[in-house]
C-alpha positions in Angstrom: -89.7 32.9 -0.8 -89.5 34.4 -4.3 -86.1 33.5 -5.8 -85.6 30.7 -3.3 -87.9 28.6 -5.4 -86.2 29.4 -8.7 -85.1 26.3 -10.5 -84.1 27.4 -14.0 -82.5 30.7 -15.0 -81.5 31.7 -18.5 -79.5 34.9 -18.6 -77.8 34.2 -22.0 -76.4 37.3 -23.6 -77.4 39.5 -20.7 -75.1 42.0 -18.9 -74.3 39.6 -16.0 -71.6 41.0 -13.7 -69.7 39.6 -10.7 -72.2 41.4 -8.5 -75.1 39.7 -10.3 -73.6 36.3 -9.5 -73.1 37.3 -5.9 -76.9 38.1 -5.7 -77.7 34.8 -7.3 -75.6 32.9 -4.8 -77.4 34.6 -1.9 -80.9 34.2 -3.1 -81.2 31.3 -5.4 -79.9 28.3 -3.4 -82.3 25.9 -5.2 -81.1 26.9 -8.7 -80.3 23.8 -10.8 -80.1 25.0 -14.4 -78.1 28.2 -15.2 -77.3 29.6 -18.6 -74.8 32.4 -18.8 -73.9 31.8 -22.5 -72.6 34.8 -24.2 -72.4 36.8 -21.0 -69.0 38.6 -21.1 -69.2 41.1 -18.2 -68.4 38.7 -15.3 -65.1 37.1 -14.3 -63.9 33.9 -12.5 -64.3 36.0 -9.4 -68.1 36.1 -10.1 -68.2 32.4 -10.6 -66.5 32.0 -7.2 -69.6 33.6 -5.6 -71.6 30.6 -6.7 -69.7 28.5 -4.1 -69.8 30.9 -1.2 -72.5 31.4 1.5 -75.7 29.6 0.6 -74.3 29.4 -2.9 -75.7 27.5 -5.9 -74.5 24.1 -4.9 -77.4 22.4 -6.5 -76.6 23.5 -10.1 -76.6 20.5 -12.3 -76.5 22.3 -15.7 -74.3 25.2 -16.5 -73.8 26.9 -19.9 -70.7 29.1 -20.2 -70.6 29.0 -24.0 -69.0 32.1 -25.6 -68.0 33.5 -22.3 -64.7 34.5 -23.9 -63.6 36.7 -21.1 -63.0 33.7 -18.8 -59.6 32.3 -18.5 -58.5 28.7 -17.9 -58.9 29.3 -14.1 -62.7 29.4 -14.6 -62.7 25.6 -15.0 -61.1 25.2 -11.6 -63.6 27.6 -10.0 -66.6 25.7 -11.7 -65.3 22.5 -10.3 -65.4 23.8 -6.7 -68.5 26.0 -7.1 -70.8 23.4 -8.7 -70.0 20.0 -7.3 -73.3 18.5 -8.6 -72.8 19.5 -12.2 -73.9 16.9 -14.6 -73.9 19.0 -17.8 -71.4 21.7 -18.7 -71.4 23.6 -22.0 -68.1 25.4 -22.9 -68.6 25.9 -26.6 -66.5 28.7 -28.2 -64.1 28.9 -25.4 -60.9 28.6 -27.3 -58.7 29.4 -24.2 -59.3 26.0 -22.6 -56.3 23.7 -22.4 -55.6 20.2 -21.3 -55.0 21.2 -17.7 -58.4 23.0 -17.6 -60.2 19.9 -18.7 -58.2 17.7 -16.4 -59.4 19.9 -13.5 -63.0 19.4 -14.5 -62.6 15.7 -14.7 -61.0 15.6 -11.3 -63.5 17.8 -9.4 -66.8 17.1 -11.2 -67.7 13.5 -10.2 -71.3 13.8 -11.5 -70.3 15.2 -14.9 -72.0 13.2 -17.7 -72.0 15.6 -20.5 -69.6 18.3 -21.6 -69.7 20.3 -24.8 -66.6 22.0 -26.1 
């Protein structure tokens, strides 16, 4: 069982890579709260892993604050990868634009809280 029962994972300011997110998506299908704040070693490709295979489809809270390496395409990926998202933190992500936010509003029907 192990990671299958993992509900909350805080990896803030750790060296999380695309490969790390691939492992999460394969082994943590019950994950609901994920913090990647300040993690700068992964890309939108890594976020895509959260939506593939078993994925992390149950994530309701995601913190991507200060993930300055992510481009505007990350919001499109998050919208597809985490359809149950209720809280999204995007503080210190100056690269976001109107289209990025519009994509979130379109795809995330459960979103109740967003922090920019």
